DRENTORLO-860102 format. One record per atom (N, C-alpha, C): residue in one letter; x, z, y. Coordinates in steps of 0.001 Angstrom, whole numbers, padded with zeros to 6 digits, always signed. Each point is the difference from the previous one (the first is absolute). Layout:
# DRENTORLO-860102
AXZY...
# end
This chain:
# DRENTORLO-860102
X+000827+000006-001195X-000714+000128+001040X+000673-000093+001301X-000316-000844+001259X+000857-000570+000883X-000809+000686+001177X+000700+000977+000986X-001030-000084+001558X+000594-000650+001002X-000994-000152+000968X+000534-001141+001130X+000354+001159+000826X+001476-000108+000692X+000592+000670+000821X-000880-000284+001429X-000270+001054+000550X-000837+000026+001398X+000702-000532+001022X+001451+000119-000007X+000721-000559+001021X+000633-001119-000059X+000594-000407-001409X+000588-001169-000292X-001221-001248-000816X-001055+000310-000682X-001021-000549-000081X+000628-000853-001701X+001448+000720-000318X-000181-000697-001376X+000076+001370-001191X+000108-000657-001133X-000706+000780-001225X+001494+000956-000239X-000566+001182-000115X+000685+001164-000822X-000522+000746-000805X+000960+000872-000445X-000639+001233-001426X-000493+000793+001039X-001027+001086-000780X-000403+000662+000833X+001121+001145-000138X-000166+000889+001292X+000223+001025+000528X-000522+001356-000251X+000315+000940-000980X-000355+001013-000321X+000159+001426+000254X-000542+000892+000177X+000897+001560+000277X-000963+000879-001188X+000439+000669-000368X-000263+000892-001246X+000605+001550+000752X-001102+000869+000067X+000476+001050+000449X-000639+001347-000351X+000919+001162-000552X-000704+000912-000734X+001356+000616-000566X-000430+001159-001113X+001258+000734-000667X-000117+001312-000026X+001493+000234+000015X-000296+001664-000248X-000051+000620-001556X-000563-000772-000741X+000081+000536-001408X-000191-001410-001114X+000686+000078-001102X-000290-000861-000974X-001437-000358-000038X-000882+000801+000140X-001288-000701-000129X-000647-000793+001444X+000811-000404+000662X-000430-000802+001167X+001207-000956-000075X+001142+000259-000197X+001220-001058-000374X-000139-001223-001111X-000724+000305-001185X+000108-000551-000995X-001318-000961+000118X-001101+000173+000541X-000949-000916+000345X+000395-000828+001023X+000724+000334+000831X+000381-000731+001250X+000693-001217-000536X+000915+000511-001054X+001632-000979-000262X-001206-000802-001044X-000709+000156-001021X-000911-001076-000417X-001069-000768+000614X-000292+000321+001322X-000730-001070+000852X+001056-000729+000770X+001203+000565+000223X+000952-001041+000583X+000588-000739-001155X+000210+000365-000968X+000283-001014-000926X-000878-001494-000394X-001120+000821-000017X-001515-001196-000435X+000226-000843+001456X+000174+000372+001242X-000185-000902+000780X+001138-000777+000471X+001291+000215+000083X+001026-000409-000097X+000239-001170-001312X-000674+000232-000968X+000276-000979-001333X-000812-000849+000394X-001193+000015+000491X-001300-001029+000412X-000040-000756+000908X+000402+000593+001025X+000074-000430+001380X+000930-000506+000512X+001314+000736-000303X+001233-000207+000464X+000167+000787+001784X-000868+000893-000532X+000006+000946+001298X+001310+000535+000293X+000487+000327+001621X+000833+000638+000712X-000804+001312-000101X+000610+001231-000648X-000564+001368-000175X+001120+000835+000744X-000773+000751+000993X+000928+001005+000725X-000749+001501-000466X+000735+000874-000690X-000404+001565-000097X+000165+001181+001090X-000989+000633+000538X+000103+000591+000831X+000048+001401-000515X+000497+000612-000087X+000195+001896-000620X+000241+001078+000897X+000253+001043-000249X+000168+001270+000418X+001632+000259-000311X+000941+000292+001254X+001304+000397-000357X+000029+001271-001287X+001053-000154-000530X+000365+001038-000853X-000731+000185-001123X-001381-000795-000013X-000563-000182-001216X+000239-000901-000985X-000423+000352-001169X+000696-000936-001462X-000183-001717+000458X-001179-000234+000608X-000118-001552-000185X+001387-000541+000796X+001026+000764+001028X+000772-000549+000789X+001202-000502-000951X+000022+000571-001532X+000942-000345-001129X-000644-001080-000953X-001172+000282-000288X-000727-000423-001292X-000400-001211+000734X-000189-000348+001100X-000902-001449+000578X+001440-000805+000124X+001208+000194+000659X+001363-001205-000271X+000069-000031-001420X+000193+001009-000925X+000111-000160-001342X-001036-001117-000873X-001174+000011+000686X-000509-001373-000608X+000271-001306+000797X+000593-000138+000970X+000267-001175+000888X-000888-000219+001028X-000172+000762+000446X-000893+000245+001383X+000508+000651+001178X+000023-000687+001324X+000455+000626+001244X-001086+001430+000155X+000646+000857+000766X-001002+000943+000386X+000495+000801+001208X-000729+000019+000931X+000298+001353+001543X-000755+000673-000095X+000866+001267+000029X-000175+001198+000261X-000977+000768+000936X-001075+000696+000339X-000782+000370+001090X+000326+002001-000319X+000342+000464+001056X+000332+001353+000273X-001504+000935-000138X-000429-000760-000787X-001415+000835-000263X+000126+001013-000730X-000826+001070-000186X-000004+001576-000793X-001445-000474-000084X-000583+001310-001082X-001183+000586-000703X-000594+001258+001317X-001083+000241+000467X-000223+001497+001084X+000101+000750-001074X+000337+001181+000869X-000147+001140-000753X-001377+000556+000078X-000611+000400-001160X-001404+000163-000205X-000430+002175+000274X+001140+000456-000555X+000152+001495+000384X+000852+000648+001140X+001307-001069+000659X+000936+000510+000650X-000363-000727+001167X-001130+000121+000507X-000430-000801+001217X+001277+000026+000795X+000274+000765+000799X+001325-000093+000966X+000821-001131-000366X+000596-000224-001057X+001093-000977-000624X-000694-001446+000530X-001226-000404+000341X-000496-001189+000094X+000169-000934+001111X+000882+001387+001193X+000292-001211+001177X+001233-001176-000399X+000813+000373-000844X+000828-000910-000005X-000378-000598-001118X-000823-000213-000840X-001016-000768-000490X-000429-001026+000374X-000828+000311+001058X-000493-000380+001339X+000934-001303+000637X+001146+000767+000189X+001044-000870+000982X+000896-001160-001380X-000199+000367-001005X+000544-000961-001198X-001131-000917-000315X-001434-000106+000675X-000907-000663-000321X-000204-001167+001380X+000158+000789+000769X+000492-000757+001464X+000825-001096+000055X+001365+000436-000779X+001113-001104-000338X-000391-000688-001030X-000811+000184-000729X-000053-000900-001371X-000918-001050+001043X-001164+000485+000381X-000727-001247+000668X+000301-001005+001031X+001341+000738+000707X+000587-001160+000864X+000519-000866-001083X+000879+000480-000694X+000957-000688-000799X-000870-001280-001050X-001133+000383+000041X-001357-000613-001206X-000403-001238+000773X-000141+000442+001027X-000364-001221+001422X+001035-001231+000200X+001335+000732-000261X+001156-000799-000005X+000384-000967-000900X-000154+000793-001191X-000059-000980-001425X-000951-001009-000097X-001373+000149+000431X-001001-000836-000042X+000470-001165+000822X+000509+000728+001006X-000152-001618+001246X+001097-000561-000358X+001109+000392-000972X+001396-000897-000233X-000634-000478-001227X-000238+000522-000760X-000262-000847-001136X-001140-000778-000464X-000971+000271+000654X-001162-001057+000382X-000699-000213-001182X-000559+001456-000973X-000445-000512-001195X-001565-000647+000069X-000354-000575-001082X-001352-000652-000030X-000992+000942-000555X+000479+001240-000550X-000567+000651-000635X+000510+001457-000299X-000681+001215+000439X+000751+001098-000648X-000637+000943-001125X+000826+000698-000583X-000636+000596-001458X+000218+001171-000131X-000986+001079+000113X+000654+001211+000149X-000271+000757-001131X+000892+000343-001054X-000299+000842-000980X-000233+001765-000696X-000269+000464+001522X+000208+001442+000350X+001454+000611-000026X+000214+001364+000330X+001164+000264+000525X-000057+000316+001809X+001194+000736+000181X-000088+000175+001550X+000030-001605+000821X+000861-000774-000549X+000332-001121+000853X-000776-000997+000162X-001189+000205-000954X-001249-001197+000163X-000491+000485+001161X-000351+000793+000757X-000738+000162+000936X-000041-000084+001292X+001720+000165+000594X+000507-000851+001482X-000112-001398-000444X+000735-000604-001413X+000140-001267-000302X-001383-001166+000205X-001255+000629-000655X-000987-000591+000041X-000619+000135+001516X+000149+001154+000158X-000636-000016+001374X+000700-000926+001181X+001267-000312-000303X+000661-000928+001246X-000534-001150-000551X-000409-000606-001176X-000215-001133+000054X-001334-000145-000173X-001012+000863+000273X-001623-000236+000120X+000121-000125+001757X+001037+000693+000801X-000008-000330+001529X+000317-001393+000297X+000928-000572-000854X+000381-001300+000477X-000660-000884-000919X-001065+000467-000433X-001073-001218-000324X+000241-000547-001493X+001182+000729-000796X+000220-000658-001183X-001062+000790-001216X-000507-001098-000808X-000934+000803-000777X+000711+000950-001410X-000688+001533-000140X+001036+000490-001011X-001280+000182-001131X+000859+000531-001094X-000727+000015-001473X+000736+001797-000287X-001189+000498-000847X+000456+001489-000218X-000362-000088-001397X+001246+000816-000488X+000016+000168-001197X-000474+001682-000551X-001220+000288-000031X+000202+001573-000228X-000402+000545-001341X+001120+000557-000340X+000247+000295-001438X-000861+001203-000678X-000244+000985+000733X-001143+000851-000365X-001240+000296+000635X-000853+000703-001150X-001568+000384+000314X-000217+000263+001199X+000550+000520+000487X-000336+001090+001329X+000908-000913+001005X-000061-000623+000979X+000775-000475+000587X+000340+000804+001374X+001232-000435+000410X+000672+000901+000691X-000540+000017+001778X+000675+000622+000889X-000876+000059+001522X+000903-001373+000386X+001261-000386+000097X+000353-001362+000122X-000569-001008-000267X-000320+000053-001573X-000327-001610-000308X-001708-000218+000603X-000584+001606-000006X-001438-000296+000596X-000009-000457+001514X+000876+000448+000513X+000495-000591+001630X+000069-001839-000214X+000968+000055-000776X+000318-001733-000175X-000830-000763-000419X-001147+000549-000899X-000918-000586-000615X-000727-000722+000911X-000326+000582+001296X-001158-000673+000636X+000105-001263+000805X+001635-000419-000451X+000632-001266+000912X+000504-001075-000832X-000177+000804-001645X+000887-001073-001078X-000844-000542-000474X+000309-001563-000416X-000941-000954-000269X-000089+000153-001476X+001074+001079-000980X-000597+000125-001209X+000651+000927-000391X-000677+001013-000700X+000283+001587-000678X-000211-000385-001673X+001197+000163-000538X+000002-000164-001258X-000124+001226-000743X-000539+000529-000908X-000404+001257-000428X+000157+000158-001344X+000158+000928-000776X-000096+000450-001293X-001093+000886-000850X-000786+000171+001046X-000997+001282-000541X-001540-000490+000812X-001067-000260-000784X-001457+000218+000216X+000013+001051+001369X-001068-000592+000698X-000733+000796+001338X+000853+000258+000873X+001092-000906+000156X+000757+000006+001128X-000496-000515+001674X-001325-000332-000246X-000523-000263+001387X-000468+001237+000601X+000293+001265-000306X+000134+000990+000338X+000959+000274+001279X+001079-001183-000251X+000689+000567+001294X+000481-001430+000253X-000376-001137-000347X+000246-001420+000857X-001222-000614-000208X+000169-001170+000813X-001208-001007+000185X-000133-000632-001665X-001260-000016+000131X-000320-000461-001645X+000102-001446+000070X+000316-000684+000692X-000339-001404+000008X+001597-000789+000168X+001172+001022-000177X+000899-000407+000383X+001008+000858-001295X-000773+000449-001007X+000608+000800-001260X-000042-001073-001004X+001485-000171-001040X-000232-000604-001149X+000659+001008-000837X-000511-000105-001393X+000480+000913-000840X+001069-000861-000709X+001714+000730+000489X+000755-000813-000879X+000877+000607-001121X-000155+001374+000446X+000918+000900-001059X+001228+000259+000711X+000920+000629-000576X+001268+000351+000765X+001022-000904-001067X+001355-000054+000590X+000576-001021-000895X+000951+001018-000679X+000640-000336-001340X+000860+001165-000724X+001262-000926-000103X+000833+000714-000340X+001495-001130-000127X-000578-000447-001468X+000528-001279+000096X-000207-001143-000929X+001180+000483-001126X+000930+000635-000070X+000784+000568-001137X-000872+000449-000631X-001020+001063+000209X-000658+000700-001002X-001220-000731-000771X-000331-001143+000586X-000653-000728-000537X+000691-001212-001374X+000983-000433+000650X+000556-000928-000831X+001040+000393-001040X+000238+001748+000145X+000791+000284-001305X-000912-000408-001370X+001005-000279-000663X-000072-000311-001895X-000305+000689-000434X+001004+001206+000041X+000152+001241-000771X-001316+000608-000864X+000404+000204-001707X-000860+000884-000518X-000337+001311+000069X-000962+000783-000194X+000299+001245+000457X+001397+000283-000788X+000045-000029-000961X+001059+000349-001035X+001412+000051+000345X+000272-001393+000822X+001186-000371+000701X+000328+000757+001330X-001468+000098+000362X+000193+000667+001614X+000421+001822-000571X-000507+000558-001154X+000524+001099-000242X+001617+000206-000373X+000150-000858-000724X+001147+000194-000511X+001298-000311+000949X-000585-001079+001148X+001034+000052+001370X+000300+001320+000379X-001118+000943-000173X+000246+001606+000610X+000429+000610-000795X+000675-000331-001231X+000608+000722-001067X-000975+000819-000621X-001783-000209+000005X-000824+000651-000505X-000756-000547-001173X-000537+001150-001011X-000499-000654-001340X-001084-000658+000438X-000268-001077-000608X-001000-001062+000219X-001241+000523-000630X-000229+000741-000593X-000889+000221-000875X-001079+001117+000781X+000705+000810+001102X-000257+001428+000589X-000792-000008+001285X-001230+000328+000034X-000498+000131+001204X+000765+000280+001087X-000186-000934+001142X+000945+000355+001261X-000903-000023+001146X+000513+001214+000675X-000611+000002+001468X+001298-000538+001336X-000494-000568+000797X+000685-000789+001205X-000443+001036+001057X+000737+000839+000641X-000157+000730+001013X+000874-000438+001498X-000842-000764+000779X+000787-000531+001309X-000459+000589+001487X+000965+000458+000787X-000446+000601+001322X+000882-000637+001464X+000006-001422-000610X+000538-000344+001348X+001462-000021-000106X+000400-000945+001189X+001599+000620+000210X+000758+000937-000334X-000703+000717+001545X+000227+001390+000307X-000487+000896-000915X-000963-000033-000769X-000054+000915-001043X-001788+000729+000436X-000750-000203-001171X-000985+001491+000919X+000374+001446-000521X-000184+000940+001084X+000834+001224-000892X-001119+000544-000863X-001300-000155+000561X-001271+000879-001208X+000073-000540-001544X+000032-001532-000019X+000226-000437-001380X+001336+000206-000291X+000923-000051+000806X+001313+000591-000882X+000329+001250-000400X-000704+001090+000712X+000098+001022-000400X-001383+000648-001388X-000576-000541+000287X-001282-000226-001452X+000907-000368-001067X+000416-000902+000240X+000505-000951-001230X+001470+001221-000546X+000657+000542+001066X+000923+000832-000417X-000258+001298-000809X-001218+000632+000385X-000799+000770-000549X-000794-000179-001690X-000337-001200+000264X-000584-000394-001489X+000670-000918-000847X+000943-000393+000386X+001035-000891-000799X+000272+000317-001774X+000062+001014-000006X-000001+000495-001349X-000992+000088-000809X-001207+000284+000609X-001279-000324-000670X-000350-001200-000725X+000661-000947+001122X-000703-001454-000399X+001179-000357-001028X+001033+000469-000099X+000918-000244-001151X-000786+000449-001273X+000118+001343+000178X-000464+000720-001053X-001332-000657-000775X-000683-000680+000730X-001176-000699-000276X+000472-001577-000191X+001380-000249-000276X+000434-001199-000421X-000099-001234+000928X-000240+000161+001086X+000003-000749+001287X+001339-000499+000251X+000199-001173+000191X+001261-000323+000736X-000147-000024+001633X+000996+000102+000748X-000353-000123+001589X+001323-000931+000516X-000381-000560+000821X+000760-001028+001027X-000715+000459+001532X+001070+000998+000371X-000251+000332+001418X+001075-000451+001324X-000731-000158+000591X+000703-000722+001305X-000243+001451+001104X+001079+000599+000025X+000035+001128+001037X-000070-000859+001195X+000703-000822+000543X+000449-000407+001456X+001077+000865+000667X+000451-000577+000944X+001311+001042+000214X+000119+001267+000660X-001286+000693+000574X+000409+000917+000524X-000547+001505-001150X+000354-000440-001059X-000071+001457-001003X+000953-000071-000779X+001033-000571+000506X+001414+000606-000330X+000277-000019-001638X+000623+000892-000908X-000054-000013-001318X-001113+001043-000592X-000711+000074+000655X-000856+000970-000420X-001011-000506-001393X+000020-001197-000016X-001102-000947-000805X+001261+000195-001296X+001169-000684-000123X+001019+000173-000687X+000015+001476-000629X+000110+001039+000655X-000282+001394-000659X-000835+000358-000618X-001467-000532+000457X-000842+000204-000722X-000111-000458-001698X+000518-001618+000356X-000036-000527-001780X+001234+000304-000647X+000835+000787+000700X+000945+000467-000918X-000197+000554-001410X+000745-000832-001256X-000744+000521-001119X-001502-000668-000975X-000508-000454+001128X-000972-000879-000693X-000280-001143-000151X-000277-000586-001422X+000248-001429-000369X-001025-000800+000407X+000082-000983+000687X-000940-001044+000133X-000735+000018+001886X+001349+000094+000382X-000480+000728+001518X+001144-001090+000819X-000344-000712+000596X+000882-000844+000983X-000398+000363+002009X+000749+000634+000309X+000249+000291+000863X+001038-000819+001209X-000610-000431+000797X+000436-000974+001080X-000196+000348+001729X+000587-000236+000840X-000540+000230+001103X-000681-001428+000708X+000646-001177-000615X-000595-001025+000452X-000084-000947-001218X-001243-000755-000266X-000286-001021-000887X+000459-001269-000120X+001035-000697-000279X+000067-001622+000609X-000626-001082-000760X-000418+000457-001369X-000464-001072-000439X-001716+000806-000323X-000837-000350+000977X-001629+000665-000007X-000697-000774-001007X+000188-000928-000233X-000527-001365-000952X-000130+000948-001605X+001261+000214-000256X+000422+000948-001287X-000636+001451-000157X+000209+000674+001158X-000740+001531-000005X-001414-000418-000013X-000872-000985+000810X-001664+000019-000240X+000067-000461-001552X+000687-001063-000160X-000398-000364-001755X+000293+001344-000617X+000879+000356-000088X+000100+001311-000783X-000773+001207-000036X-000964-000076+001259X-000721+001160+000135X-001563-000106-000857X-000376+000870-000726X-001706+000336-000269X-000733+000398+000762X+000550+000992+001187X-000352+000540+001018X+000742+000134+001265X-000537-000138+001335X+001219+000240+001120X-000807+000624+000847X+000703+001095+000386X-000078+000944+000999X+001006-000524+001221X-001146+000058+000875X+000440-000540+001641X-000775+000221+000960X+000622+000000+001210X-000899+000338+001318X-000514-001058+000061X-001171-000383+001186X-001165-000848-000118X+000515-000865+001151X+001135-000600+000420X-000162-000445+001031X-000180-001926-000632X-000559-000634+001018X-000692-001296-000418X+000419-000771-000867X+001942-000156+000432X+000303-000735-000637X+000271+000556-001667X+000245+001125-000223X-000129+000332-001456X-000922+000262-000392X-001535+000214+000271X-001036-000472-000215X-000793-001542-000491X+001137-001104+000646X-000329-001027-000146X+001204-000580-001096X+000721+000647-000443X+001183+000050-001007X-000727+000363-001214X-000900+000952-000159X-000636+000897-000919X-001415-001116-000461X-000692-000616+001087X-000953-000914-000222X+000408-001350-000873X+000954-000267+000275X+000667-001327-000320X+000535+000197-001414X+000596+000950-000418X+000667+000304-000971X-000882+000682-000940X-001140+000595+000307X-001228+000624-000919X+000655+001333-000732X+000789+000903+001264X+000439+001326-000693X-001076+001023+000494X-000410+000458-001231X-000673+001483+000366X+000899+000929+000561X-000391+000707+000714X+000684+001126+001141X-001070+001085+000512X+001494+000821+000398X-000439+001393+000980X+000416-000512+001045X-000667+000244+000986X+000515-000155+001385X-000280+001403+000732X+000980+000429+000914X+000132+001151+000541X+000355-000554+001716X-001207-000019+000708X+000537-000857+001090X+000361+001181+001058X+001111-001110+000895X+000657+001285+000862X-001052+000637+000969X+000327+001017+000489X-001029+000599+001119X+000993-000343+001409X+001040-000494-000265X+001084+000024+001347X-000353-001362+000825X-000964-000792-000349X-000090-001334+000668X-001088+000028+000651X+000148-001024+001114X-001371-000217+000882X-001239-000071-000658X-001055+000457+000701X-001407+000050-000514X-000117+000120-001035X+000599+000747-000978X+000061+000158-001393X-000585-000901-000548X+000871-001546+000377X-000464-001162-001045X+000449+000007-001089X+000979+000736-000719X+000263+000259-001371X-001404+000207-000573X-000362+001562+000360X-001258+000044-000713X-001224-000980-000278X-000273-000466+001323X-000935-001315-000229X+000329-001097-001027X+001430-000378-000127X+000588-000855-001203X-000628+000878-000960X+000344+000593-000420X+000023+000719-001727X-001775+000353-000033X-000428+000618+000864X-001526+000070-000196X-000835-001491-000425X+000384-001094+001065X-000154-001287-000383X-000170-000696-001416X+000993+000782-000916X+000309-000193-001649X-000611+001012-000509X+000224+001253+000216X-000551+000952-000692X-001493+000322-000008X-000685-000665+000915X-001329+000078-000114X-000520-000543-000829X+000741-001517-000353X-000117-000517-001109X+000506-000318-001348X+000539+001539-000488X+000248+000032-001118X+001564-000984+000034X+000461-000483+000955X+001690-000709-000287X+000709+000388+000145X+000479+001534+000480X+000736+000949+000188X-000290+001163-000192X+001260+001145+000047X-000750+001327-000058X+000721+000791+001463X-000429+000446+000667X+000259+000771+001275X+000630+001193-000277X+000916+000434+000537X+000241+001310-000230X+000316+000565+001860X-000312+001175+000518X+000124+000249+001000X+001345+000388+000141X+000930-000311+001413X+001278+000467+000171X+000057+001657-000139X-000774+000807+000330X-000272+001311+000035X-000209+000557-001311X-000446-000997-001153X-000445+000784-001275X+001349-000807-001285X+000722-000942+000575X+001190-000474-000879X+000427+001229-000669X+000780+000978+000583X+000604+000679-000884X-000616+000459-001139X-001463+000468+000213X-000424+000661-000970X-000817-001310-001019X-000042-001065+000408X-000983-000926-000703X+000555-001115-000311X+001249-000357+000670X+000538-001802+000146X+000414-000254-001566X+000826+000993-000531X+000579-000121-001497X-001178+000103-001402X-000873+000706+000490X-001224+000194-001400X-000913-001546+000417X+000177-000295+001389X-001291-001384-000104X+001075-001048-000459X+000983+000052+000079X+000882-001210-000496X+000007-000127-001523X+000050+001462-000911X+000315-000207-000909X-001479+000062-000962X-001294+000375+000977X-001344-000357-000569X-000361-001539-000131X+000606-000850+000905X+000015-001221-000142X+000925-000973-000542X+001038+000837-000507X+000894-000823-000701X-000553+000287-001546X-000891+001105-000408X-000244+000431-001234X-001268-000539-000379X-000799-000669+000855X-001426-000513-000186X+000062-001408+000498X+000536-000742-001388X+000025-001320+000238X-000954-000807+000474X-001369+000025-000590X-001137-000024+000759X-000328-000438+001143X+000312+001176+001005X-000146+000388+001093X+001176-001036+000746X+000632+000220-000772X+001145-000881+000867X-000085-001460+000180X-000539-000460-001262X-000348-001420+000139X-000716-000332+000392X-001397+000552+000427X-001053+000040+000851X+000477-000103+001556X+000990+000893+000245X+000625+000021+001282X+000679-001060+000282X+000844-000524-000868X+000481-001391-000111X-000697-001108+000616X-001258-000343-000839X-000359-001062+000150X-001157+000278+001417X-000083+001109+000806X-000815+000261+001102X+000997-000172+001169X+001495+000315-000181X+000826-000189+001431X+000177-001358-000260X+000097-000822-001031X+000333-001347-000127X-000900-000874+000630X-001399+000447-000133X-001157-000622+000674X+000011-000064+001443X+000863+000965+000623X+000082+000043+001207X+000839-000857+000684X+000985-000594-000892X+001136-000539+000677X-000417-001369+000324X+000550-000268+001042X-000017-001510+000784X+001074-000794+000211X+000108-000922-000787X+001392-000545-000418X+000721-000934+001391X+000963-000540-000113X+000110-000848+000709X-000240-000073+001633X+000081+001207+000321X-000153+000457+001507X+000798-000428+000853X+001590-000134-000391X+000517-000492+001248X-000437-001811+000116X-000526-000376-001049X-000377-001761-000045X-001306+000054+000822X-000703+000904-000100X-001468+000271+001007X-000077+000244+001140X+001266+001071+000323X-000115+000086+001197X+000851-001110+000779X+001052-000917-000400X+000637-000993+000439X-000762-000961+000197X-001221-000045-000866X-001031-001216+000471X-000854+000498+001365X-000606+000954+000048X-000106+000535+001142X+000695-000423+001494X+001555+000333-000254X+000981-000317+001219X-000103-001442+000387X-000364-000765-001266X+000168-001642-000009X-001414-000557+001233X-001054+000456-000402X-001239-000147+000376X-000003+000503+001602X+000662+001356+000101X-000057+000113+001624X+001253-000878+000442X+001149-000568-000509X+000982-000824+000622X-000884-001311+000150X-000918-000617-000927X-000467-001291+000345X-000996+000042+001148X-000675+001201+000102X-000862+000539+000779X+000524-000361+001427X+000999+000464+000240X+001051+000186+001321X+000454-001042+000090X+000452-000999-000754X+000786-001324+000358X-000861-000954+000349X-001231+000402-000602X-001259-001120+000695X-000402+000011+001340X+000318+001096+000567X-000497+000299+001288X+000546-000736+001323
# end
């Protein structure tokens, strides 16, 4: 697809800004969308992220240029600290206007995260069409404000007309890492790659790159009980748990403890049940792979959106929900009961699989193409 340049009247490749990040849950979908658009349109793509966040390394590693903004999240409890945040926001808005002016994008895509607000606001003020990718079942304040002027809002849950104009909502789902779907490993091969017995039930526990303290401490407390019940464990502790996981597993057979799992496809393939936070990206992966899961929503996120995400599944019998405050007492027992109840786990697998929306990146790219065609025809 070619765009007719307003200044030269010559055809050129579309220029696209993709903004957002902060966590893998934002970055992986953003990269999936960018890959699809680059392959389909030959688009020139510029990422805009937040300085000192993980997108500043992950995006260049994937072969894209990125510019960082000095933006940060607001403090909800320590209100006095927000003066500095407001100053960073002002600087980010000014820098975003310069980025939009210099790059002259044909469309700006926001995937959530600190940087998407200033960038898409600057694009909208410049008359550039915008597309939002709202990953959660409960929209954040920034996306609700941006949604009023967005050309399209791509969502992953029903009922999002509570937050956005109904005529601009498109159900696309959340893109997930292609490597998870492309893996050809059998369950036996996957377990053997971790040095585990291919025949024993296996629990995968993940809490994100930093680690979820409540999940980690609950597992630390109940790890021996899992092993005594014949369960193998792949436990991603994150980098903030130190050596506590290794110490808890000392002398226990069939437990793999690591701060980071490089091959998540093999980890998912190994698992009969997954314990996870309820971020939108994690849930989309569990849906796509049909994994029975125990979700422990983080209480430390804006608008408590992880609880809404988890309830969207648990209310349909597609996952089990354990409150963060209850995890210490009930998480291990809940996971163990699901591992032992094969009938229930098979039903849960079928229900969570039914909620999956495949080819999300392609569907989002379809919407981008339609917006670009409309803009090109004006």
